[in-house]
C-alpha positions, 0 to 999 in steps of 0.5 A: 456775587453781590457785595455783602460787606466781607473783609479784605481778601488774602491777595489784597493783604499780600499786595499791601504788605509788598507795597509797604515793604518796598516803601520801607526798603527804599527809605532804609536804602536796604541792601543785602550787605546790611542784613535782612533783620531790619526788613523782617522786623518791619514786615512783622510789624506791618503784618501784625497791624494789618492782621489786628485791624482785619480780624475785627468785624461788626454785625449790625442789629438787623444783620446776620454774619455768614462766616466762611473758613477757607471758603467753607461755611463755618458759622453764623454771627449774631449782632455785635463785635466779633473776631475772625482769622485774618489774611483771608482765612475767614471771610464774613458776609453780612446779610440783612435778615432782620429787615423786610426787603421790598421790590417795586414793579411798575414804578420806583421810589425816588425820594421816600419821606412825608411826601414820597416821589415816584417815577414811572418813566421807562417802566411801561413794559414792566407794568402793562399786563394782558388780562384774560379777556384780551384787555390791557391793564397798567399794574403797579405792585410790590413784593415784600420778603425776608431772608430766612436762611442767609447762607442759602440766600448768598450761595444757593443762587447767583442773583437772588434779587433778580430771581425774585423779581423774575418769578414775581413778574411771571406769577403776576402775569400768569394770574392776571392773564387768567382773570378778566379786566373787571376783576383786576381793576375793581373787585378781586384785587385782594384775592388775586394778590393773595393767589400771587403770594401763595404761588410765589412762595411755593416757587421760591420754596422749590428753588430753596434760596432761603427767602420768605414772602411777607406780602404781595400787594397791588399799589395801583391798577389802572387802564392804559392812558389811551383808554382811561377816559372810556374806562372811567365812563364805563366804571361810572355806569357800573357804579350807577347801576349798582347804586340803582340796584341797591336802591331797588333792594332797599325799597323792596325790603321796605315795602314787601314786609309792610305789605305782608304785615298789612295782609296778615293784619287784615287776615287776622281781623277777618278771622276775628270777625268771623269768630265774633259773628259765629259766636253771636249767631250761636248765642242768638240761636241758643236764645231762640231755642230756649225761648221756643222751649218756654213758648211751647210750655205756655204760649199765651204767657210767653207772647205777652211777656215778649210783647211787654219786653219789646214795648219796654225797649221801644216806648222810651225811644219815642217822643209821642205815644198814641194808643188805639182804643177799639172801643172809643174808635179814636186816638188817645193822645198821651201827655208827653210826661217823659219830655216834661220830666226831662225838661224839669230835671234840666 
């Protein structure tokens, strides 16, 4: 049984009373002829002093007192100053129920503070764990828990701390033993820790020792020293591989949408051009049909009109104009009136 800060037992008090009575007997040079009354007075005074001092106990803020009366559970004590029946009739055990307790595996904290110092010497058997693919990993983790039932925590099992450590170590080795080394060292630490926490809480619930698991957390996971350099090289190669994959995906996400957009734009332009050409051809066809209809009504007039309209479009674009006269048998040059007029305007 662990020392939970209980008061002095009845046997200890009896021994103290006998010792003090012997001392007073010697000092008073007691003898049966002088009477037993003075000795009884001394014994009563001593018992009153010891009883008064042992009947008070204090429960700190983060503690809960478990009071036993004649070895049987009587009550819980809240933080503060309390009284109990002395001389071993009532015993008090103080349990830290308001604190989050922590157990370390694979290392120990030597001096906590701003710059915490850890020690790993002699803890290799505790930290080295075999993975599912027959590799070895150096695992350091912590288990944080709270006492939910102080009576069960003290009396349900002989060594609650040792039990928690044994079960936690078994759950960690079981879970890591079902995973490969890559999951343990890189990607799935949080998931594995959560799985261990659930399994540990379920097992402790079956044991019913009044403990609630707060968290299970991996502090550090590394390959063993003998293969650390090789593993780091493999890890760097994996990281480089992932980096190249991300770069390729980035370029793919940049180029493919761009190509799709250009293809869609070209398709839309082609469709627009096709619609334009079709509408233009239909317009030309309708104009030709209308012109043919008018031509059939008056062929001579229509030919003359078409000729005149065509000449109106062509002649303004010519620098020199020549008229062929069948009667004179030669060329009649026209004055470049349009050029002269344009020069005069300038």
